[in-house]
C-alpha positions as CSV (number, residue, x, y, z in Angstrom):
1,X,75.1,62.3,118.1
2,X,72.6,65.0,118.1
3,X,69.0,64.5,116.5
4,X,67.8,66.9,114.2
5,X,65.7,69.7,115.0
6,X,62.7,71.6,113.7
7,X,63.7,75.1,112.7
8,X,62.8,77.9,114.7
9,X,63.1,80.3,111.9
10,X,64.8,83.9,111.6
11,X,64.8,86.0,114.9
12,X,67.7,89.0,114.5
13,X,66.5,89.5,118.1
14,X,66.2,86.4,119.5
15,X,67.3,85.0,123.1
16,X,70.5,83.4,123.3
17,X,69.9,79.8,122.2
18,X,67.3,80.6,119.4
19,X,70.6,82.6,117.9
20,X,72.4,79.4,117.5
21,X,69.3,78.1,115.5
22,X,69.4,81.0,113.1
23,X,73.0,80.8,112.7
24,X,72.7,77.2,111.9
25,X,69.7,77.7,109.6
26,X,71.7,81.1,107.7
27,X,74.9,79.3,107.4
28,X,76.7,81.8,109.4
29,X,80.7,81.1,109.3
30,X,81.4,81.0,113.1
31,X,85.0,81.8,114.3
32,X,85.9,79.5,117.6
33,X,89.3,79.3,119.5
34,X,89.4,76.7,121.7
35,X,92.1,75.0,123.9
36,X,92.4,71.2,123.3
37,X,94.9,68.4,123.2
38,X,96.9,68.3,119.9
39,X,99.4,64.7,119.9
40,X,99.0,64.7,123.7
41,X,99.9,68.5,124.3
42,X,96.8,71.4,124.9
43,X,97.0,74.0,122.2
44,X,95.0,77.0,121.4
45,X,93.2,76.5,118.2
46,X,91.1,78.5,115.8
47,X,88.7,76.9,113.8
48,X,86.0,78.4,111.1
49,X,83.2,76.4,110.3
50,X,79.2,76.1,110.2
51,X,77.1,75.1,113.0
52,X,74.7,72.0,112.7
53,X,72.6,69.8,114.7
54,X,71.9,72.5,117.5
55,X,69.8,71.5,120.5
56,X,69.6,74.7,122.5
57,X,72.7,75.8,123.9
58,X,74.6,72.3,122.2
59,X,75.7,72.3,118.7
60,X,78.4,70.7,116.2
61,X,81.0,73.0,114.7
62,X,81.6,71.8,111.1
63,X,85.3,72.8,110.9
64,X,86.5,74.0,107.2
65,X,89.3,75.7,108.6
66,X,91.7,75.3,111.4
67,X,95.2,77.3,112.9
68,X,97.1,76.3,115.6
69,X,97.8,79.2,117.5
70,X,102.1,79.7,118.0
71,X,101.8,80.7,121.3
72,X,101.5,79.3,125.3
73,X,97.5,78.8,126.0
74,X,95.9,81.9,127.1
75,X,92.6,79.7,127.3
76,X,91.7,76.8,130.0
77,X,91.5,73.7,128.9
78,X,88.4,72.6,126.7
79,X,87.2,76.1,126.8
80,X,86.2,78.3,123.8
81,X,85.9,81.5,122.6
82,X,83.5,82.1,120.1
83,X,82.3,85.2,117.4
84,X,79.8,85.5,114.6
85,X,77.5,87.5,112.7
86,X,74.5,86.2,111.0
87,X,75.0,85.7,107.1
88,X,74.4,89.1,105.1
89,X,71.7,88.0,103.3
90,X,69.9,87.3,106.4
91,X,67.1,90.5,106.5
92,X,68.2,92.3,110.0
93,X,67.6,96.1,110.6
94,X,70.9,96.4,112.6
95,X,73.4,94.2,112.5
96,X,75.1,92.4,115.5
97,X,78.1,90.4,116.5
98,X,77.9,87.8,119.1
99,X,80.4,86.5,121.0
100,X,80.9,84.8,124.5
101,X,83.2,81.8,126.3
102,X,81.6,78.3,126.1
103,X,82.7,74.5,126.6
104,X,84.0,72.2,124.2
105,X,82.4,68.8,125.0
106,X,84.1,66.4,122.3
107,X,86.3,66.6,119.2
108,X,86.0,64.6,116.1
109,X,89.2,64.0,114.1
110,X,89.9,62.4,110.8
111,X,92.6,59.8,109.7
112,X,95.1,62.7,109.7
113,X,94.2,64.1,113.1
114,X,93.0,67.2,111.5
115,X,90.0,68.4,113.3
116,X,86.9,67.5,111.6
117,X,84.1,68.8,114.3
118,X,83.7,70.4,117.6
119,X,80.8,69.6,119.9
120,X,80.1,72.8,121.6
121,X,78.3,74.0,124.4
122,X,77.4,78.1,124.3
123,X,77.0,80.0,127.4
124,X,73.6,81.0,128.9
125,X,74.6,84.7,128.4
126,X,76.8,85.7,125.9
127,X,77.6,89.4,124.6
128,X,75.5,91.1,121.4
129,X,77.8,93.9,119.8
130,X,76.5,96.5,117.4
131,X,78.9,96.1,114.4
132,X,79.6,98.6,111.9
133,X,77.2,99.0,109.0
134,X,79.7,100.8,106.4
135,X,83.3,100.1,105.6
136,X,86.1,101.9,107.4
137,X,89.6,102.8,105.6
138,X,92.3,104.5,107.1
139,X,92.6,107.8,105.3
140,X,95.5,108.7,103.0
141,X,95.9,112.2,101.9
142,X,96.5,111.1,98.5
143,X,93.2,109.8,98.3
144,X,92.0,113.4,97.8
145,X,93.2,117.0,96.4
146,X,92.3,118.4,99.7
147,X,90.4,117.5,103.2
148,X,89.8,118.6,106.3
149,X,87.4,119.3,109.4
150,X,86.9,122.4,111.0
151,X,84.5,123.7,113.9
152,X,82.0,126.1,112.6
153,X,80.1,129.0,114.6
154,X,77.3,128.7,111.8
155,X,76.1,126.5,109.3
156,X,76.9,127.9,105.8
157,X,73.6,129.2,104.1
158,X,75.3,130.0,100.5
159,X,77.7,128.5,98.1
160,X,79.8,131.6,98.4
161,X,79.8,131.3,102.4
162,X,81.4,127.4,101.8
163,X,83.8,128.4,99.6
164,X,85.1,131.4,101.9
165,X,85.3,128.8,104.7
166,X,86.8,125.9,102.7
167,X,89.4,128.2,101.2
168,X,90.3,130.2,104.6
169,X,90.5,126.7,106.6
170,X,92.7,125.2,103.7
171,X,95.0,128.0,104.1
172,X,95.6,127.8,107.6
173,X,98.2,125.3,107.6
174,X,98.4,125.8,111.5
175,X,95.1,124.7,112.1
176,X,94.8,122.1,109.5
177,X,93.0,119.2,110.9
178,X,93.9,115.7,109.8
179,X,91.7,112.6,109.2
180,X,92.7,109.4,110.5
181,X,90.3,107.1,109.2
182,X,86.4,107.2,107.4
183,X,83.2,105.3,106.6
184,X,80.1,106.5,105.1
185,X,78.8,107.1,108.7
186,X,81.3,109.1,110.1
187,X,85.1,109.8,110.9
188,X,87.8,110.0,113.2
189,X,89.7,113.1,113.2
190,X,92.5,114.9,114.5
191,X,91.4,118.6,115.7
192,X,93.6,121.1,117.7
193,X,93.0,120.8,121.7
194,X,90.2,122.9,122.9
195,X,88.1,122.9,126.1
196,X,84.7,123.3,124.1
197,X,85.5,119.7,122.4
198,X,86.5,118.3,125.9
199,X,83.7,119.5,127.2
200,X,80.7,116.7,127.8
201,X,77.9,119.5,127.6
202,X,79.1,121.3,124.5
203,X,78.4,120.4,121.0
204,X,80.2,122.2,118.8
205,X,79.4,122.8,115.0
206,X,81.6,120.8,113.2
207,X,82.0,120.1,109.3
208,X,84.1,117.6,107.1
209,X,84.8,118.2,103.4
210,X,86.9,116.1,101.0
211,X,87.3,117.3,97.1
212,X,88.5,114.3,95.4
213,X,90.5,114.2,92.6
214,X,87.8,114.0,89.6
215,X,87.0,115.7,86.2
216,X,83.6,117.3,87.8
217,X,83.6,119.4,90.5
218,X,80.2,118.5,91.5
219,X,81.2,114.8,91.7
220,X,84.2,115.6,93.6
221,X,83.2,117.2,96.4
222,X,81.8,115.6,99.7
223,X,80.8,118.2,102.7
224,X,79.1,117.0,105.7
225,X,77.9,118.4,109.1
226,X,79.1,116.3,112.0
227,X,78.4,115.9,115.7
228,X,80.7,114.7,118.1
229,X,80.3,110.9,119.8
230,X,83.7,110.8,121.7
231,X,87.0,112.7,122.6
232,X,90.0,110.8,123.5
233,X,94.0,112.2,123.9
234,X,96.1,112.4,121.1
235,X,99.9,111.3,120.5
236,X,100.1,114.6,118.4
237,X,101.1,117.9,120.8
238,X,98.2,120.3,121.4
239,X,95.3,118.1,119.4
240,X,92.8,115.7,120.4
241,X,91.5,112.9,118.5
242,X,87.8,113.4,117.8
243,X,85.1,110.9,116.6
244,X,82.1,112.0,114.9
245,X,78.9,111.2,113.2
246,X,77.6,112.5,110.2
247,X,74.3,114.1,110.6
248,X,73.6,116.1,107.0
249,X,75.1,115.7,103.6
250,X,75.3,118.5,101.3
251,X,73.3,118.5,98.0
252,X,75.7,120.4,95.8
253,X,73.1,119.4,92.6
254,X,70.8,122.1,93.9
255,X,70.9,124.6,91.2
256,X,69.9,127.5,93.9
257,X,72.7,129.5,95.3
258,X,71.5,128.5,99.0
259,X,73.0,125.2,100.2
260,X,70.6,122.3,100.4
261,X,71.6,119.8,103.8
262,X,70.3,116.3,103.4
263,X,69.7,114.8,106.7
264,X,71.7,111.4,106.5
265,X,72.2,110.6,110.6
266,X,70.5,106.9,110.0
267,X,71.8,105.9,106.7
268,X,74.8,106.8,105.8
269,X,76.3,108.8,102.9
270,X,75.6,106.5,99.6
271,X,78.1,108.7,97.8
272,X,80.8,108.6,99.9
273,X,80.7,104.9,100.7
274,X,80.9,104.2,96.7
275,X,83.9,106.6,97.1
276,X,85.3,104.4,99.8
277,X,84.7,101.1,97.9
278,X,86.0,102.6,94.5
279,X,89.1,103.4,96.8
280,X,89.7,99.9,98.4
281,X,88.0,97.7,96.0
282,X,90.6,94.9,96.6
283,X,90.5,95.3,100.1
284,X,88.5,92.8,102.2
285,X,85.8,94.1,104.4
286,X,86.7,94.0,108.2
287,X,84.2,92.7,110.7
288,X,83.9,95.6,113.6
289,X,82.0,96.6,116.0
290,X,80.5,99.7,115.9
291,X,82.4,102.1,118.1
292,X,83.2,105.2,115.9
Protein backbone atom coordinates (compact mmCIF):
# COMPACT_ATOMS: atom_id res chain seq x y z
CA UNK A 1 0.00 0.00 0.00
CA UNK A 2 2.95 2.27 0.63
CA UNK A 3 5.84 2.71 -1.79
CA UNK A 4 9.33 2.10 -0.41
CA UNK A 5 11.27 5.19 0.59
CA UNK A 6 14.90 6.24 0.54
CA UNK A 7 16.48 6.19 3.96
CA UNK A 8 17.11 9.62 5.43
CA UNK A 9 19.93 8.58 7.77
CA UNK A 10 20.23 8.96 11.52
CA UNK A 11 18.97 12.05 13.32
CA UNK A 12 18.55 11.97 17.09
CA UNK A 13 17.00 15.44 17.10
CA UNK A 14 15.17 15.29 13.79
CA UNK A 15 11.79 16.77 12.91
CA UNK A 16 8.70 14.84 13.90
CA UNK A 17 8.35 13.08 10.52
CA UNK A 18 12.07 12.31 10.23
CA UNK A 19 12.07 10.55 13.59
CA UNK A 20 9.70 7.92 12.18
CA UNK A 21 12.16 7.20 9.36
CA UNK A 22 14.87 6.85 12.00
CA UNK A 23 12.68 4.51 14.08
CA UNK A 24 12.14 2.41 10.94
CA UNK A 25 15.85 2.35 10.06
CA UNK A 26 16.91 1.35 13.58
CA UNK A 27 14.19 -1.32 13.88
CA UNK A 28 13.02 0.26 17.13
CA UNK A 29 10.09 -1.28 18.99
CA UNK A 30 6.93 0.87 18.83
CA UNK A 31 4.12 0.56 21.36
CA UNK A 32 0.69 1.54 20.02
CA UNK A 33 -2.60 1.46 21.95
CA UNK A 34 -5.53 1.94 19.60
CA UNK A 35 -9.33 1.75 19.57
CA UNK A 36 -10.51 -0.51 16.75
CA UNK A 37 -13.33 -2.97 16.04
CA UNK A 38 -12.83 -6.58 17.13
CA UNK A 39 -15.68 -8.97 16.27
CA UNK A 40 -17.86 -5.96 15.54
CA UNK A 41 -17.18 -4.27 18.91
CA UNK A 42 -14.86 -1.34 19.60
CA UNK A 43 -12.01 -2.37 21.91
CA UNK A 44 -8.78 -0.79 23.08
CA UNK A 45 -5.84 -2.93 21.96
CA UNK A 46 -2.14 -2.56 22.74
CA UNK A 47 0.22 -3.63 19.94
CA UNK A 48 4.01 -3.83 19.81
CA UNK A 49 5.80 -3.89 16.50
CA UNK A 50 8.12 -2.26 13.99
CA UNK A 51 7.56 0.54 11.48
CA UNK A 52 7.89 -0.03 7.74
CA UNK A 53 6.98 1.77 4.52
CA UNK A 54 7.17 5.19 6.20
CA UNK A 55 6.23 8.21 4.08
CA UNK A 56 6.22 11.48 5.98
CA UNK A 57 3.94 10.98 8.99
CA UNK A 58 2.30 7.81 7.65
CA UNK A 59 3.70 4.33 8.20
CA UNK A 60 2.79 0.68 8.62
CA UNK A 61 3.24 -1.00 11.99
CA UNK A 62 4.18 -4.67 11.59
CA UNK A 63 2.55 -6.13 14.70
CA UNK A 64 4.43 -8.85 16.58
CA UNK A 65 2.41 -8.81 19.81
CA UNK A 66 -1.11 -7.67 20.69
CA UNK A 67 -3.17 -7.49 23.88
CA UNK A 68 -6.85 -6.67 24.16
CA UNK A 69 -7.34 -4.38 27.17
CA UNK A 70 -10.06 -5.67 29.51
CA UNK A 71 -11.76 -2.36 30.24
CA UNK A 72 -14.20 0.04 28.59
CA UNK A 73 -12.59 2.01 25.74
CA UNK A 74 -10.75 5.15 26.79
CA UNK A 75 -9.80 6.13 23.25
CA UNK A 76 -12.01 7.33 20.42
CA UNK A 77 -12.69 5.03 17.48
CA UNK A 78 -9.60 4.73 15.21
CA UNK A 79 -7.51 6.85 17.58
CA UNK A 80 -4.14 5.59 18.83
CA UNK A 81 -1.51 6.55 21.37
CA UNK A 82 2.13 5.68 20.67
CA UNK A 83 5.40 5.53 22.56
CA UNK A 84 8.91 4.53 21.51
CA UNK A 85 12.60 5.09 22.12
CA UNK A 86 15.18 4.62 19.41
CA UNK A 87 17.02 1.32 19.74
CA UNK A 88 19.81 1.44 22.35
CA UNK A 89 22.42 0.67 19.69
CA UNK A 90 21.56 3.93 17.93
CA UNK A 91 24.28 6.53 18.70
CA UNK A 92 22.71 9.35 20.68
CA UNK A 93 24.07 11.71 23.27
CA UNK A 94 20.80 11.80 25.24
CA UNK A 95 18.11 9.14 24.98
CA UNK A 96 14.60 10.44 24.30
CA UNK A 97 11.13 8.96 24.31
CA UNK A 98 8.60 9.94 21.64
CA UNK A 99 4.85 9.87 22.28
CA UNK A 100 1.61 11.32 20.98
CA UNK A 101 -1.85 10.60 19.54
CA UNK A 102 -2.61 9.74 15.92
CA UNK A 103 -5.19 8.15 13.61
CA UNK A 104 -5.54 4.53 12.48
CA UNK A 105 -5.99 4.51 8.70
CA UNK A 106 -6.41 0.77 8.26
CA UNK A 107 -6.10 -2.65 9.88
CA UNK A 108 -4.71 -5.78 8.21
CA UNK A 109 -5.70 -9.13 9.76
CA UNK A 110 -4.73 -12.74 9.12
CA UNK A 111 -7.13 -15.67 8.59
CA UNK A 112 -7.49 -16.04 12.38
CA UNK A 113 -8.47 -12.36 12.65
CA UNK A 114 -5.26 -11.48 14.50
CA UNK A 115 -3.83 -8.06 13.70
CA UNK A 116 -0.91 -8.34 11.26
CA UNK A 117 -0.39 -4.65 10.59
CA UNK A 118 -1.78 -1.21 11.34
CA UNK A 119 -1.66 1.67 8.89
CA UNK A 120 -1.02 4.78 10.98
CA UNK A 121 -0.92 8.54 10.58
CA UNK A 122 1.23 10.11 13.26
CA UNK A 123 0.60 13.66 14.52
CA UNK A 124 2.40 16.70 13.12
CA UNK A 125 3.55 17.53 16.64
CA UNK A 126 4.37 14.90 19.26
CA UNK A 127 5.86 14.96 22.74
CA UNK A 128 9.58 14.36 23.28
CA UNK A 129 10.71 13.34 26.77
CA UNK A 130 14.24 12.84 28.01
CA UNK A 131 14.68 9.25 29.23
CA UNK A 132 16.53 8.03 32.24
CA UNK A 133 20.09 7.11 31.41
CA UNK A 134 20.45 4.62 34.25
CA UNK A 135 18.42 1.87 35.87
CA UNK A 136 16.50 3.03 38.93
CA UNK A 137 15.61 0.61 41.73
CA UNK A 138 13.37 0.73 44.77
CA UNK A 139 15.74 0.63 47.72
CA UNK A 140 15.71 -2.21 50.23
CA UNK A 141 17.70 -1.76 53.49
CA UNK A 142 18.94 -5.32 53.06
CA UNK A 143 20.99 -4.16 50.06
CA UNK A 144 23.61 -2.71 52.44
CA UNK A 145 24.94 -2.85 55.97
CA UNK A 146 23.99 0.77 56.41
CA UNK A 147 22.97 3.77 54.33
CA UNK A 148 21.73 7.28 54.83
CA UNK A 149 21.46 10.88 53.66
CA UNK A 150 22.30 13.94 55.71
CA UNK A 151 22.40 17.70 55.44
CA UNK A 152 25.97 18.94 55.99
CA UNK A 153 27.26 22.39 56.88
CA UNK A 154 30.55 21.84 55.09
CA UNK A 155 32.14 19.18 52.89
CA UNK A 156 34.32 16.81 54.96
CA UNK A 157 37.98 17.30 54.15
CA UNK A 158 39.63 14.27 55.75
CA UNK A 159 38.81 10.60 56.21
CA UNK A 160 38.53 11.24 59.94
CA UNK A 161 35.93 13.99 59.32
CA UNK A 162 33.94 11.64 57.10
CA UNK A 163 34.07 8.76 59.60
CA UNK A 164 32.76 11.02 62.39
CA UNK A 165 29.94 12.35 60.21
CA UNK A 166 28.74 8.89 59.18
CA UNK A 167 29.02 7.42 62.69
CA UNK A 168 27.16 10.34 64.30
CA UNK A 169 24.43 10.19 61.68
CA UNK A 170 24.02 6.43 61.98
CA UNK A 171 23.56 6.60 65.76
CA UNK A 172 20.98 9.42 65.64
CA UNK A 173 18.05 7.11 64.88
CA UNK A 174 15.45 9.88 65.07
CA UNK A 175 17.20 11.81 62.31
CA UNK A 176 18.06 8.84 60.13
CA UNK A 177 16.89 9.28 56.56
CA UNK A 178 15.49 6.61 54.28
CA UNK A 179 16.45 6.00 50.67
CA UNK A 180 13.27 5.43 48.60
CA UNK A 181 14.84 4.72 45.22
CA UNK A 182 18.23 5.00 43.66
CA UNK A 183 20.08 5.17 40.34
CA UNK A 184 23.67 5.80 39.33
CA UNK A 185 22.81 9.46 38.82
CA UNK A 186 20.71 10.29 41.86
CA UNK A 187 18.21 9.25 44.49
CA UNK A 188 14.84 9.97 46.05
CA UNK A 189 14.98 10.04 49.86
CA UNK A 190 13.06 10.96 53.00
CA UNK A 191 14.56 13.71 55.16
CA UNK A 192 13.32 15.49 58.30
CA UNK A 193 11.08 18.44 57.42
CA UNK A 194 12.89 21.78 57.40
CA UNK A 195 12.35 25.25 55.96
CA UNK A 196 15.70 25.07 54.18
CA UNK A 197 14.69 21.96 52.23
CA UNK A 198 11.35 23.52 51.24
CA UNK A 199 12.87 26.83 50.18
CA UNK A 200 13.24 27.29 46.42
CA UNK A 201 16.30 29.52 46.84
CA UNK A 202 18.14 27.48 49.49
CA UNK A 203 20.76 25.03 48.32
CA UNK A 204 21.56 22.85 51.36
CA UNK A 205 24.65 20.67 51.43
CA UNK A 206 23.66 17.02 51.09
CA UNK A 207 25.63 13.81 51.37
CA UNK A 208 24.50 10.21 50.71
CA UNK A 209 26.43 7.16 51.86
CA UNK A 210 26.05 3.42 51.35
CA UNK A 211 28.21 0.75 52.97
CA UNK A 212 27.57 -2.56 51.28
CA UNK A 213 28.22 -6.06 52.58
CA UNK A 214 31.63 -6.75 51.03
CA UNK A 215 34.95 -7.97 52.39
CA UNK A 216 36.88 -4.86 51.32
CA UNK A 217 35.66 -1.65 52.98
CA UNK A 218 37.00 0.39 50.05
CA UNK A 219 34.97 -1.65 47.58
CA UNK A 220 31.90 -1.57 49.83
CA UNK A 221 31.74 2.18 50.48
CA UNK A 222 29.88 4.67 48.25
CA UNK A 223 29.72 8.35 49.23
CA UNK A 224 28.20 11.17 47.16
CA UNK A 225 27.71 14.90 47.40
CA UNK A 226 24.26 15.81 46.09
CA UNK A 227 22.16 18.74 44.99
CA UNK A 228 18.43 19.17 45.52
CA UNK A 229 16.35 18.93 42.34
CA UNK A 230 12.85 18.67 43.82
CA UNK A 231 10.88 18.47 47.06
CA UNK A 232 7.39 17.07 47.66
CA UNK A 233 5.30 16.23 50.69
CA UNK A 234 5.55 12.78 52.28
CA UNK A 235 3.09 10.39 53.91
CA UNK A 236 5.57 9.96 56.77
CA UNK A 237 5.01 12.47 59.60
CA UNK A 238 7.50 15.37 59.81
CA UNK A 239 9.42 14.33 56.70
CA UNK A 240 9.82 15.55 53.13
CA UNK A 241 10.45 13.54 49.98
CA UNK A 242 13.57 14.92 48.35
CA UNK A 243 14.86 14.22 44.82
CA UNK A 244 18.62 14.62 44.44
CA UNK A 245 21.27 14.49 41.75
CA UNK A 246 24.77 13.24 42.56
CA UNK A 247 27.36 15.91 41.80
CA UNK A 248 30.56 14.37 43.25
CA UNK A 249 31.70 10.88 44.21
CA UNK A 250 34.31 10.16 46.85
CA UNK A 251 37.42 8.38 45.54
CA UNK A 252 38.50 6.26 48.50
CA UNK A 253 41.46 4.86 46.56
CA UNK A 254 43.28 8.11 47.29
CA UNK A 255 46.06 7.20 49.75
CA UNK A 256 46.10 10.71 51.21
CA UNK A 257 44.29 11.48 54.46
CA UNK A 258 42.49 14.29 52.60
CA UNK A 259 39.40 13.35 50.60
CA UNK A 260 39.34 13.32 46.81
CA UNK A 261 35.92 14.19 45.30
CA UNK A 262 35.33 13.39 41.61
CA UNK A 263 32.77 15.42 39.63
CA UNK A 264 30.08 13.09 38.16
CA UNK A 265 27.15 15.42 37.39
CA UNK A 266 27.09 14.52 33.70
CA UNK A 267 28.07 10.86 33.89
CA UNK A 268 26.68 9.37 37.09
CA UNK A 269 28.61 6.78 39.08
CA UNK A 270 29.95 3.77 37.17
CA UNK A 271 30.66 1.98 40.48
CA UNK A 272 27.13 2.50 41.77
CA UNK A 273 25.69 1.49 38.41
CA UNK A 274 27.54 -1.83 38.64
CA UNK A 275 26.36 -2.27 42.24
CA UNK A 276 22.73 -1.73 41.19
CA UNK A 277 22.98 -4.13 38.26
CA UNK A 278 24.53 -6.79 40.51
CA UNK A 279 21.62 -6.44 42.93
CA UNK A 280 18.98 -6.63 40.22
CA UNK A 281 20.65 -8.78 37.57
CA UNK A 282 17.42 -10.70 36.93
CA UNK A 283 15.15 -7.65 36.70
CA UNK A 284 14.07 -6.10 33.42
CA UNK A 285 15.10 -2.51 32.90
CA UNK A 286 12.05 -0.25 32.74
CA UNK A 287 11.77 2.56 30.21
CA UNK A 288 10.96 5.65 32.25
CA UNK A 289 11.13 9.39 31.66
CA UNK A 290 13.97 11.10 33.44
CA UNK A 291 12.01 12.83 36.17
CA UNK A 292 14.28 11.97 39.08
